[in-house]
N, C-alpha and C positions, 0 to 999 in steps of 0.2 A: 667233532668232539673237541677240537682245539679251540674253537670259537667260544664254547661254554667256559673253558678255563680262563680265557682272556677276559670275558665278561665278569667272571667271579673275582678275578684278581683286581679289576678296575673297581668293582663294588667294594671289595675289602679294603683297597687303598683309600677310596673315598670315605669309608667308615672310619678308618684309622685317622685320616686327616681331620675329620669332624670331631673325633674324641680328643685329639691333641689340641685342636682349636678351643674346644670347650674347657679343657683343663687349663689352657693358657689364660683364658678370660677369667676363670674362677681365681687363679693365682694372682692375676693383676688386680682384681677387686679386693682380695684379702690383705693386700699390703696397705700400710698407713704410714704417714710421715710423722715422726716424733721430733720434738725439739729436745734440748738437753735436760730441761726440768722434768718432762714426762718420761724420758729414758731413765733418769736417776730414780724417779719414783717406782718405775716398773722393776728396775734391778734390785732395789732395796725393799721390795714388798714383804709382807709378812711371811710366816713360815708355811702357810697353806698354799702360797703361790708357787708355781713351778720355778725351778732355778735355771735361768737361761745360761748362766756361766757354765753349768754342768754340760749343757748341750754344745756350747762352744768348745769345751775341752774334748768331748767325744767327737765332734765334727772334725777336729784337727787330725784325728787318726786316719780318717779316710780321704783327706785332701792330699793331692800329690802336687806339691809346688816346691820350688827351691827354697832353701833356707834364707831368711832375711839377715843381712849383716847390719848390726847397729854398733855405734861407737858410744862408749861411756868413759867417764873419767875414773882413773884409779885413785889411790890415796895420795899420790904425789901430784895429781892434776894433769897427768898425761892422758891422752885419748887412747883407749884400747878397744880393739874390735871384739865384739861378743856375738855369738850366734843365738838367734831366736827361733824356736821351734823349727 
């Protein structure tokens, strides 16, 4: 009886690896390289197009990464540290 469980686990593991591999290949094919002009056109598309900026804001809620520190000048010209998301 234990041999059947081992065979079932191996078949299930191979099936899972196959699914992950197929998903990886689909994802790799669905990406495209954009230059700056194409990116600007997509981000400023008409009202019917989905708003990627909204997805970027929503995605920030689920990411767990440390805050980025950035330096900006204040009114007197001194550099001050500010936190970004």
